[in-house]
Each structure stands twice: as C-alpha cells, then as structure tokens.
NUNU-923957 format. One record per residue: x, y, z of N, C-alpha, C in turn; residue number from 1; residue in one letter. Coordinates in pm, whole numbers, m for minus. Each point is the difference from the previous one (the first is absolute). Layout:
REM NUNU-923957
n_x,n_y,n_z,ca_x,ca_y,ca_z,c_x,c_y,c_z,k,r
X,Y,Z,X,Y,Z,X,Y,Z,NUM,a
...
END
This chain:
REM NUNU-923957
n_x,n_y,n_z,ca_x,ca_y,ca_z,c_x,c_y,c_z,k,r
1888,1905,1550,m15,m79,m94,74,m107,m54,1,x
m98,m90,m60,75,m133,m62,27,m6,m130,2,x
121,19,m97,57,46,m92,107,m83,m45,3,x
22,m69,m151,80,m67,m32,120,62,m39,4,x
108,m54,m61,107,64,m26,m18,99,m52,5,x
m75,m50,m124,m4,67,m160,m64,151,58,6,x
m53,5,85,m101,119,42,m157,m19,m31,7,x
m27,m113,m25,m138,m55,m45,m32,m99,104,8,x
m121,30,58,m106,m95,115,m55,m113,m86,9,x
49,m118,37,m56,m137,m78,m129,m68,99,10,x
m90,m15,m44,m106,m26,92,m65,m103,m106,11,x
11,m110,78,m75,m144,m64,m138,m27,50,12,x
m75,m20,m65,m193,m41,21,31,m142,m45,13,x
28,m92,165,33,m123,3,m180,m37,29,14,x
m47,m127,m123,m121,23,30,m52,m172,m27,15,x
m93,m8,19,m79,m126,m18,m15,m49,m120,16,x
m12,m120,m80,m72,m17,m105,m132,64,m20,17,x
m28,13,m110,m145,50,m33,m64,71,47,18,x
m97,78,80,m31,126,m4,112,84,37,19,x
78,m21,86,64,93,82,114,20,m120,20,x
42,m76,m67,86,46,m137,m44,63,m63,21,x
m133,5,m48,m29,115,m83,m27,99,23,22,x
m37,21,148,m18,152,46,140,55,34,23,x
96,m81,m11,142,30,44,27,77,m128,24,x
m18,m67,m116,60,m1,m127,m92,141,m61,25,x
m135,16,31,m49,124,m43,48,138,58,26,x
35,m14,158,7,114,62,191,m7,m54,27,x
67,m84,m40,156,27,m26,3,129,m119,28,x
m111,m17,m78,21,87,m115,43,157,24,29,x
m112,27,102,31,144,40,41,27,151,30,x
40,m108,86,23,46,135,159,38,6,31,x
98,m2,m70,122,65,m21,m30,166,m12,32,x
m79,41,m103,m44,128,4,m68,39,116,33,x
m115,m66,41,m42,83,113,96,m7,134,34,x
115,m98,46,38,25,73,97,79,4,35,x
68,10,m94,71,147,m25,m67,143,1,36,x
m111,19,m47,m43,68,3,m58,44,158,37,x
m68,m95,98,m10,22,106,121,36,116,38,x
76,m70,m37,135,m4,93,49,136,m22,39,x
53,67,m112,45,132,m41,152,m40,m5,40,x
81,108,18,140,24,20,88,m76,m81,41,x
m96,m27,m117,97,m74,m121,27,m143,m13,42,x
m95,m79,126,26,m106,5,m86,m116,m106,43,x
106,m63,m51,m49,m117,m81,m48,m127,43,44,x
m73,m63,m74,m33,m131,71,m19,m84,m136,45,x
63,m154,35,m4,m93,m135,m72,m123,93,46,x
m133,m52,m81,m93,m90,55,18,m127,m57,47,x
28,m100,74,m24,m143,m70,m89,m81,47,48,x
m32,m59,m65,m154,m93,32,64,m170,m16,49,x
m5,m102,155,45,m118,m4,m109,m44,20,50,x
m63,m103,m98,m95,m106,55,46,m137,23,51,x
m10,m50,158,4,m117,41,m72,m42,156,52,x
m46,m93,10,m89,m44,91,65,17,152,53,x
47,112,55,85,24,100,m104,m36,134,54,x
m114,11,m24,m103,m86,115,m15,m115,m5,55,x
28,m77,m85,m1,m184,m5,7,m58,166,56,x
m78,m47,8,19,m118,141,10,103,112,57,x
m39,121,10,m11,41,121,m64,127,5,58,x
m97,40,110,m82,102,23,22,55,139,59,x
105,4,21,81,69,79,82,105,m50,60,x
m40,94,128,44,168,m72,198,m2,8,61,x
34,m27,124,123,12,39,60,m70,m100,62,x
m22,m164,m39,87,m48,m90,19,68,m143,63,x
m156,31,m33,11,83,m127,78,119,m8,64,x
22,89,106,125,102,3,108,m22,m32,65,x
24,m147,106,169,m73,m29,6,m32,m150,66,x
m74,m7,m48,m9,m102,m144,19,146,m93,67,x
m59,108,48,54,113,m87,102,54,12,68,x
62,31,146,83,44,m2,145,m90,m36,69,x
m15,m125,m18,108,m96,m52,m14,33,m161,70,x
m98,35,m47,m49,7,m133,109,121,m42,71,x
m37,90,65,63,164,m57,119,m14,69,72,x
87,m58,97,129,m13,7,68,m41,m109,73,x
m79,m145,m94,94,m47,m93,m28,70,m148,74,x
m60,89,4,13,101,m117,18,140,16,75,x
58,91,m88,46,128,31,m144,84,7,76,x
m95,11,95,m128,65,9,51,80,96,77,x
m60,113,21,m5,88,136,m144,15,66,78,x
m89,m49,m74,m123,m22,66,m83,m72,m24,79,x
m61,m104,29,m70,m111,m38,m154,43,83,80,x
m80,m38,m81,m167,11,7,m66,m103,m29,81,x
m44,m91,60,m46,m164,m1,m163,38,m22,82,x
m31,m56,m103,m201,2,m22,m30,m119,32,83,x
m89,m58,31,m80,m140,22,m108,25,20,84,x
m102,m39,m58,m148,m32,m17,m56,m99,143,85,x
118,m68,62,6,m70,143,m89,115,78,86,x
m90,m45,104,m33,55,113,48,8,98,87,x
96,59,89,76,m18,101,m40,32,104,88,x
51,m29,109,m83,14,144,142,57,107,89,x
m50,50,84,116,91,110,m72,17,100,90,x
24,m137,153,m47,101,105,m150,15,7,91,x
m67,m99,m92,m155,m12,11,m22,84,m101,92,x
19,105,m90,m5,95,m106,25,m54,m107,93,x
m75,64,m108,58,m60,m152,66,127,m24,94,x
134,m50,m76,101,75,m5,8,77,m172,95,x
34,134,m12,m40,33,m94,167,57,m126,96,x
99,53,146,122,14,m63,87,36,147,97,x
106,m97,m25,128,9,95,128,83,m114,98,x
82,78,121,96,76,m66,137,m20,103,99,x
94,11,m55,128,m12,92,101,75,m86,100,x
m1,71,71,70,180,m62,169,m58,22,101,x
19,m102,112,163,m39,2,21,m63,m141,102,x
m67,m108,m26,15,m89,m119,m30,56,m97,103,x
m79,93,m21,m71,49,m139,m107,m112,m33,104,x
m74,m26,60,m108,m123,m38,m134,46,18,105,x
m100,m33,m78,m159,1,35,m49,m120,m24,106,x
m94,m30,15,m89,m80,28,m139,m25,m35,107,x
m43,29,m131,m152,58,m25,m115,m117,m30,108,x
m109,24,76,m88,m142,13,m140,136,m89,109,x
m1,m102,m74,m149,67,m173,m119,m4,79,110,x
m12,m114,37,m158,21,72,m83,69,34,111,x
104,42,132,m61,90,84,14,148,m35,112,x
10,26,m171,m15,122,m53,m135,m42,m68,113,x
m65,m42,22,m131,m61,m65,m15,m24,m124,114,x
m110,3,m103,m12,m87,m104,m64,168,m136,115,x
5,87,40,m18,163,m80,147,59,m22,116,x
m26,m6,m89,174,123,m32,94,m82,41,117,x
26,m113,15,121,m90,54,127,77,m59,118,x
13,6,m114,143,59,m77,6,140,55,119,x
m58,83,m23,20,138,40,18,m13,205,120,x
m54,m88,46,8,13,139,148,m78,9,121,x
11,m93,m30,170,m62,m15,104,87,m30,122,x
m54,54,m126,145,101,m49,26,79,127,123,x
m132,72,72,38,107,98,56,m22,132,124,x
m38,m126,m16,78,m76,154,162,m36,m42,125,x
2,m71,m128,150,4,m22,86,136,m21,126,x
m67,54,m43,55,162,12,72,55,147,127,x
m120,m17,55,3,76,152,100,m90,77,128,x
28,m157,m48,100,m91,115,145,25,m87,129,x
m6,22,m115,146,39,m73,53,150,30,130,x
m92,102,35,44,131,32,22,m10,139,131,x
m84,m86,80,74,m14,171,124,m72,9,132,x
24,m158,m67,117,7,1,127,48,m56,133,x
m7,96,m135,124,74,m5,8,144,39,134,x
m95,m1,94,35,148,43,106,m7,108,135,x
m1,133,74,106,33,96,m8,m138,141,136,x
m113,m14,7,m26,m120,128,36,m108,m44,137,x
26,m73,m99,77,m114,m65,111,m45,11,138,x
69,164,80,193,m50,m10,2,m58,157,139,x
m132,43,96,27,m108,106,65,96,114,140,x
10,126,m39,50,126,88,m53,17,104,141,x
m140,2,m11,m107,35,100,m79,m79,35,142,x
40,m107,m21,m38,m146,52,m137,m56,m41,143,x
m55,m88,12,m100,m70,m86,m127,105,23,144,x
m65,22,m118,m110,127,19,m102,m48,43,145,x
m58,m46,106,m68,m97,58,m139,91,m7,146,x
23,160,29,m118,27,37,m13,124,m146,147,x
66,m34,m82,m28,83,m136,m96,m79,m113,148,x
m96,41,31,m133,m74,m94,23,61,m123,149,x
m39,m115,m102,23,63,m135,m158,89,m27,150,x
m5,85,m105,m86,57,m46,m81,m77,m117,151,x
m106,97,m90,m30,m82,m114,m92,m87,11,152,x
3,m95,m70,m106,m111,0,m10,m53,185,153,x
108,36,108,m60,m85,105,m72,96,83,154,x
m35,128,m52,m67,106,135,m130,21,m99,155,x
m59,m75,54,m137,33,m59,m163,m9,116,156,x
m36,95,m29,m145,m15,112,m88,m131,m24,157,x
m19,m23,m133,m64,m149,m63,60,m79,9,158,x
141,m26,5,124,m106,m4,8,m70,106,159,x
m56,m123,72,50,m24,108,155,m72,37,160,x
99,97,m65,144,m60,m3,96,102,112,161,x
48,m63,101,78,83,111,103,m86,39,162,x
108,62,62,104,m43,24,m15,m134,86,163,x
104,m89,m19,m15,m138,110,80,m7,110,164,x
10,m105,74,80,m13,82,150,m99,m31,165,x
128,29,1,76,m51,m66,108,m41,137,166,x
40,m177,m28,64,m42,136,128,64,m34,167,x
67,m16,120,154,35,19,110,m45,m47,168,x
m31,m114,m91,73,m97,m11,m19,m24,m162,169,x
m80,45,m59,m44,23,m145,81,99,m86,170,x
5,m51,m118,45,81,m107,m21,130,m43,171,x
m115,m38,7,m120,139,m2,39,134,62,172,x
m4,91,m29,m24,105,120,m125,98,m1,173,x
m56,m14,m102,m146,84,m15,m97,m114,m82,174,x
m109,31,71,m100,m140,m11,m118,74,m87,175,x
m114,m41,m103,m122,57,2,m113,m118,m15,176,x
m95,7,60,m77,m110,36,m195,61,m35,177,x
m57,m101,m33,m154,46,42,m93,m119,58,178,x
m87,77,84,m67,m62,104,m129,m4,m16,179,x
m84,m39,63,m153,36,35,m94,m62,m102,180,x
m111,m10,m47,m91,m27,m124,44,52,m92,181,x
34,117,m29,24,70,m148,116,m81,13,182,x
117,m4,46,124,m27,m40,m39,m163,m53,183,x
m61,m97,58,m29,m110,m42,m99,m3,m130,184,x
m35,58,2,m88,35,m137,103,50,m134,185,x
80,86,42,109,45,m91,121,m127,m59,186,x
25,m86,110,82,m132,m14,m112,m77,m117,187,x
m88,m48,93,m73,m93,m74,m25,51,m191,188,x
m28,125,m3,m45,75,m126,136,m11,m87,189,x
120,48,77,131,m21,m108,37,m166,18,190,x
m64,m112,46,26,m130,m17,m27,m63,m146,191,x
m133,68,22,m127,m65,m105,105,103,m157,192,x
m22,93,38,85,62,m124,138,m49,m61,193,x
56,m67,92,133,m56,m47,m7,m165,m58,194,x
m136,m52,49,m37,m112,m81,m67,49,m148,195,x
m43,120,m18,m26,0,m128,m142,m96,m21,196,x
m87,1,50,m119,m120,m19,m43,7,m95,197,x
17,115,m123,m51,14,m102,34,m129,m129,198,x
141,m46,86,64,m97,m103,m62,m156,23,199,x
m110,m1,108,m86,m129,10,m36,m35,m86,200,x
m123,80,m96,m30,m39,m148,81,m78,m84,201,x
70,49,m55,79,m51,m107,92,m130,84,202,x
60,47,98,85,m128,47,m99,m147,23,203,x
m146,24,28,m60,m139,3,m66,m36,m120,204,x
106,m51,m87,m114,6,m130,m90,m144,m20,205,x
35,m105,91,m101,m83,2,m97,34,46,206,x
m41,78,103,m99,52,83,m74,86,m114,207,x
91,93,m55,m109,34,m85,m42,m33,m120,208,x
34,m96,m2,m30,m77,m142,m118,m57,53,209,x
m33,m63,92,m113,m77,85,m78,73,m7,210,x
10,139,48,m86,87,28,m106,47,m117,211,x
141,41,m114,m85,42,m101,m56,m96,m60,212,x
29,m169,m17,m59,m85,m94,m156,m32,131,213,x
13,40,84,m158,m18,83,m67,124,m41,214,x
48,102,23,m88,138,m66,m65,m56,m116,215,x
86,m5,m113,m63,m9,m130,m101,m115,m24,216,x
36,m125,68,m131,m68,17,m147,54,56,217,x
52,20,132,m131,105,66,m79,79,m83,218,x
67,68,m39,m50,98,m88,m127,m21,m79,219,x
23,m131,m47,m86,m46,m134,m76,m112,77,220,x
m15,m21,123,m95,m103,52,m138,41,48,221,x
m97,m31,m15,m98,57,3,m90,m5,150,222,x
56,m118,106,3,m6,131,75,123,47,223,x
97,26,m30,91,157,57,m116,111,m29,224,x
m45,10,m122,m66,121,7,m124,m16,62,225,x
m68,m81,19,m107,28,78,42,10,165,226,x
118,m41,17,64,15,150,20,155,37,227,x
91,14,m119,32,209,m29,m127,40,61,228,x
m79,m28,m133,m145,108,23,m93,m18,120,229,x
1,m129,68,m59,33,137,72,4,108,230,x
123,72,1,76,1,131,8,191,m17,231,x
m43,22,134,6,140,37,147,62,11,232,x
22,141,27,119,86,8,33,m107,135,233,x
m40,45,122,79,m88,90,46,m130,m9,234,x
m84,m96,m79,21,m139,22,126,1,m116,235,x
29,86,m111,117,m8,m71,127,62,81,236,x
m34,84,91,105,85,76,76,m169,95,237,x
m82,m53,29,51,m123,95,59,m93,m106,238,x
m79,m25,m78,88,m114,m82,138,49,m54,239,x
19,140,m16,121,54,m46,104,11,126,240,x
m49,8,93,79,m5,167,51,m126,15,241,x
m116,m99,m28,29,m142,47,117,m70,m114,242,x
m62,46,m114,135,m40,m119,153,16,m1,243,x
4,117,26,140,87,44,44,m57,142,244,x
m56,m30,85,12,m21,143,87,m138,m37,245,x
m97,m105,m100,62,m125,3,113,12,m62,246,x
7,61,m103,110,5,m100,119,64,68,247,x
1,80,85,89,56,118,54,m116,61,248,x
m108,m83,105,53,m54,76,66,m185,m83,249,x
m71,6,m54,77,m116,m125,118,13,m16,250,x
61,110,m53,158,33,m33,76,m3,136,251,x
m56,71,84,99,m17,133,9,m109,39,252,x
m101,m98,6,2,m136,50,92,m83,m78,253,x
m50,m20,m99,52,m47,m127,196,m29,m14,254,x
9,162,24,121,30,m76,108,1,168,255,x
m77,m15,111,63,7,131,60,135,11,256,x
m76,125,m47,16,99,34,1,73,137,257,x
m35,m44,90,m71,m23,150,155,5,73,258,x
16,135,22,107,16,123,7,m48,144,259,x
40,m83,53,8,m62,116,151,m2,54,260,x
m14,78,128,139,42,56,35,m148,162,261,x
152,m31,m59,m1,m112,86,76,90,188,262,x
14,98,m22,m16,55,133,m70,46,69,263,x
m23,m13,121,m153,55,73,9,150,67,264,x
125,85,m41,10,103,43,m137,149,m75,265,x
52,107,84,m140,85,m26,49,22,m148,266,x
99,39,m21,69,71,m120,m12,m92,m122,267,x
24,m144,27,m43,m111,m114,m148,19,m44,268,x
m85,16,125,m137,m19,m45,m73,126,m87,269,x
106,127,32,m42,112,m80,48,m16,m150,270,x
142,m63,m11,43,m11,m133,m119,m122,m80,271,x
m43,m67,54,m72,m98,m28,m120,62,m88,272,x
m80,97,125,m88,53,m66,3,65,m80,273,x
124,86,m20,23,113,m105,18,m73,m119,274,x
91,m121,11,m10,m48,m156,m89,m50,m64,275,x
m96,m78,112,m141,m63,m30,m118,111,m69,276,x
7,111,91,m95,84,m86,54,67,m104,277,x
117,15,m63,52,36,m112,m33,m109,m110,278,x
16,m145,44,m19,m119,m63,m182,53,m81,279,x
m46,5,112,m170,2,m43,m11,117,m105,280,x
65,146,84,m31,107,m90,40,m19,m146,281,x
114,m63,m36,97,m8,m88,m96,m76,m120,282,x
m29,m162,65,m109,m90,m74,m121,48,m55,283,x
m42,68,110,m126,59,m15,m5,109,m152,284,x
77,100,43,21,94,m116,34,m74,m131,285,x
46,m82,m5,32,m96,m121,m140,m49,m70,286,x
m53,m55,119,m157,m57,m72,m98,99,m38,287,x
13,117,59,m76,62,m8,3,91,m129,288,x
129,m11,m40,38,46,m130,m56,m94,m114,289,x
35,m118,44,m39,m103,m122,m129,m22,1,290,x
m121,18,135,m110,m2,m34,m69,126,m76,291,x
67,109,27,m45,126,m95,28,m72,m134,292,x
95,m29,m31,67,m18,m130,m123,m130,m93,293,x
m48,m84,63,m86,m73,2,m152,40,m38,294,x
m26,99,55,m130,69,2,12,85,m140,295,x
109,52,m29,15,27,m135,m19,m61,m119,296,x
92,m147,34,31,m67,m132,m151,m75,m10,297,x
m57,m17,97,m130,m83,m21,m137,107,m75,298,x
13,156,63,m59,72,m69,3,1,m139,299,x
129,m28,m25,61,36,m224,m51,m132,m32,300,x
m19,m143,64,m10,m119,m39,m153,11,29,301,x
m91,54,39,m102,4,30,m112,96,m136,302,x
106,90,24,m82,93,m134,61,m38,m157,303,x
48,m133,9,90,m15,m143,m105,m155,m44,304,x
0,m73,103,m101,m135,m15,m149,m6,m1,305,x
m34,63,109,m131,m32,64,m95,62,m132,306,x
m119,m44,27,m87,12,m90,m144,53,61,307,x
m28,130,m1,m120,62,31,m112,m79,55,308,x
m48,m54,m129,m126,m53,m48,m15,m156,134,309,x
124,m92,m13,20,m107,51,m21,35,159,310,x
106,117,48,17,11,126,m158,69,55,311,x
m66,71,m63,m174,35,26,m86,m118,35,312,x
17,m113,m103,m96,m86,11,48,m99,103,313,x
155,3,52,17,m91,79,m37,53,149,314,x
26,162,39,10,36,157,m124,92,m28,315,x
m89,34,m85,m115,101,m38,35,100,60,316,x
130,40,m22,20,139,m1,109,27,m102,317,x
m27,155,m27,78,67,m107,147,m19,20,318,x
88,m11,m113,164,m6,23,42,145,m40,319,x
m49,101,129,26,149,m53,153,m24,121,320,x
27,153,m11,141,20,69,6,m38,144,321,x
m153,m12,113,43,m61,111,46,m165,m35,322,x
m129,m42,m90,80,m139,31,107,m65,m40,323,x
64,127,m97,176,m71,m32,73,21,113,324,x
m49,139,98,93,m14,108,m7,m74,62,325,x
m138,m23,79,m46,m155,81,95,m106,1,326,x
m23,m37,m170,80,m111,m28,143,m2,7,327,x
32,94,m33,158,3,m11,55,m15,159,328,x
m82,88,104,39,m4,117,m2,m108,87,329,x
m127,m89,m46,0,m151,57,116,m97,m61,330,x
19,19,m112,88,m116,m65,100,26,37,331,x
78,128,58,123,14,55,22,m56,108,332,x
m123,m18,101,43,m54,144,m38,m134,m60,333,x
m31,m87,m92,m33,m95,m52,162,m64,m42,334,x
56,82,m63,117,m12,m57,112,m26,92,335,x
m21,67,85,115,45,120,m13,m107,87,336,x
m97,m68,7,6,m163,81,55,m78,m87,337,x
m13,m14,m168,104,m81,m80,140,38,21,338,x
39,105,0,85,29,47,94,m7,93,339,x
m95,m10,97,73,m47,166,34,m170,m56,340,x
m77,m67,m58,52,m134,m13,111,m25,m123,341,x
m8,87,m89,92,m4,m66,156,58,64,342,x
m14,69,48,119,41,92,75,m158,63,343,x
m31,m69,20,22,m94,100,88,m121,m159,344,x
5,36,m103,86,m24,m106,163,32,m9,345,x
m34,146,91,114,93,m8,123,m93,122,346,x
97,36,m67,135,m64,145,m11,98,123,347,x
4,m7,102,9,84,130,129,96,m45,348,x
82,m36,m80,117,137,m48,m13,88,m50,349,x
m129,m32,m158,m52,76,m53,m91,92,63,350,x
m83,m56,143,m66,107,58,38,109,87,351,x
155,m44,31,72,90,108,50,111,m111,352,x
32,m90,m99,91,133,m92,m81,79,m39,353,x
m135,m11,m14,m125,86,m28,m31,81,108,354,x
m8,m48,105,m47,74,120,99,63,65,355,x
152,m14,m2,88,75,63,100,62,m49,356,x
45,77,61,117,83,m108,137,m131,81,357,x
124,26,m103,110,m85,m10,36,m37,154,358,x
36,110,93,74,19,93,m119,m60,71,359,x
m155,21,2,m42,m92,106,m21,m137,m52,360,x
m15,m39,m104,60,m149,m28,123,m82,47,361,x
90,68,18,140,m25,70,m7,m40,139,362,x
m68,136,60,m35,m23,137,m64,m131,47,363,x
m109,8,m85,m110,m137,34,64,m128,m15,364,x
107,3,m110,73,m112,m49,70,m60,130,365,x
77,98,38,114,m24,111,m81,m51,157,366,x
m146,89,2,m80,m89,121,m43,m112,1,367,x
m22,m52,m101,m64,m114,m68,141,m110,20,368,x
148,32,m37,86,m104,39,68,22,89,369,x
m68,98,103,84,m52,158,m108,m65,m7,370,x
m160,18,32,m110,m91,27,24,m126,20,371,x
82,m35,m169,15,m157,m12,107,m37,72,372,x
END
C-alpha cells in the first residue's frame, strides 16, 4: 500500500479546468470517507483537488502520463488521479483509464463514461482506481498487474469498457478502453455533455436579441397570420427543420467551428469525425433549446397582444388555442432565421465560448496557432 509517513494516503485529483474540476470538487467531499470504508484495516485518506490544464497543447497519452508523474514527484502526493474531458486514443481505441501501479498514477478520460450519471460513474471509477493503486499490488512486489482487471464500473454487460493493450515502454501497466458503435456513442455523448450545450443560448446574446425582435414583429404581422393559418402540419415541421438547420450551419461556418485535420492518418480522420459530430450535436441541442424558448415567448406575446376580432377578420378563422399554437410555432421558425442572421454580429470567440468547454477552446486555439 502507498502511504505517507503520517500514516495517511494523500490522493491528489489533478483536474482540467471547468467540468473536470467541478466533478472532482464534488466527489472530494465524500471520497475520503468512502475510500476508508471500502479499504478497511483502518486506512485513512486525504484528498486534494488541484485544478490546472495539464492536457494543454497535447492529446498524446504517454506525454500526459509523464506530465502527471512529474507533477506528482514535485508534491507530497502518494497517489495522483488526473481527470480530463479530453477524448484520448490508444492503439486505435478510445481510452477510458490508464493506471501505473509502480508510480501511483491514474489518468481518467471522462467522455467515455457517457452523458448520464457522470458524477456517479466518475466517482466510482476514481474509487476503484485509488483502491487499486493503494493496494498491495502497488508496491511492485508482484510485478505489474496486467492481468488484474478492476471491478465496479468497468465490468458490466451493458458497458463496452474492457482492458486494452499496453506497450512495453509505456508508463501505464493497466488500461481500459472502449470500442465499437456503443463505445463511439458513449464518447460522443460524453463530449457533448462536457461542452454543456445549454450554455449556447445565454452565450449568444446578440443572436438571441435578433431572434426575439424578429418574433415580436412577426407576431403582429397580418401576412404571417395568413401564412401560419395556410400551412399544414408537415409544412410547419419542414419550416422547423429548415430554420434549425440553417441556424446550426450558419453558426458552424461563420465561427469556423468545423475541424479539419492536417494529418492524413486513419486515426486523425477518426478524431476529426468525432470532434465534428460533437460540434454538430452541441450546437444542435443549443439551437433546439433556443427554438423551444422562442415558441414559449412568442405564445406569451401573442396571448398578450393579439386581438381576436382583428385576427378573425384578416384570416377568416377564429383566434382559438389551435391558432395561437400554430402562429407561435411558425413565428419561432421565422425568428430562428432572424437569430441566424443576428449571430453574425457575435465575435467568433463569443460563439466558441458558448459552444465549447474551456479545455476544448484551448485545444482548438492551439490547433489554430499551429496551423498559422
């Protein structure tokens, strides 16, 4: 067992800024007691959270493990568990967890844990990693535990996580990866969650103002009334899909969010597809949230401002619940197009800040600087 001179095992949670740090801080409140309870034999643990961008400038897993090892040596830590929302790759597979029992290190990539119950899954993964590193095998007396798989969150019939290949010269001695369509989907959902797409709406203040202004004007326009009443449900759906797709495409193109890999390797192309898919999903969810909000706001505005007699004399249909809903729905599509045009007033940095996590922003900034 790895233990300090005071009889307490000091565990450092080295976390990338933003979501990983928030997850680490929440789990640190209960982690010492949970580790002591699970380890038994009167063991005690002290957990420290250190927030710093240890993944800055690289996505290379061996380089990250060396950084973590050097950081741990510079401090009085017995075990270092590094958390990142960077999707890592190893031998063509997507990395979940790397362990080095000899050095007391663990590197956990959060996206492969998926988008649901991430806090619980991350806590369980950290617990299993710490207990494995703090156990008898960590002394090195029995050699690297390559054939000693962890239990808990990594053994599940429904989870596509399994032990992966480790090179002879690598720092890690035990690795977990995901593969296959389910593994790809878990990583993609995890990346989208790390970007927190619901922040896109308040982050695009100018685009939102343009959409609200467009909706307010369109709601009192008699031509819009007649168009809304003449459109069938399928055409309203087409209008929704078209306006949302236009907004997504405009944001991606205008802010240069599309990732182009400078490398021609198969792994580089896979990374580019993964990043671009997460971009489309992140922006798409944010735009859909904005669209739903526009429907609600337009409906409230219509209930307040419209006159039933004027509406009926213009459209020759009564202003009932169906008419309110149809008009609010169609105006939301019109307003979304207005919002797409208004997003051109936003700076590229503002759009990236709304669409991506801080770590992802740093990664893209480094790639852009390298390209220049």
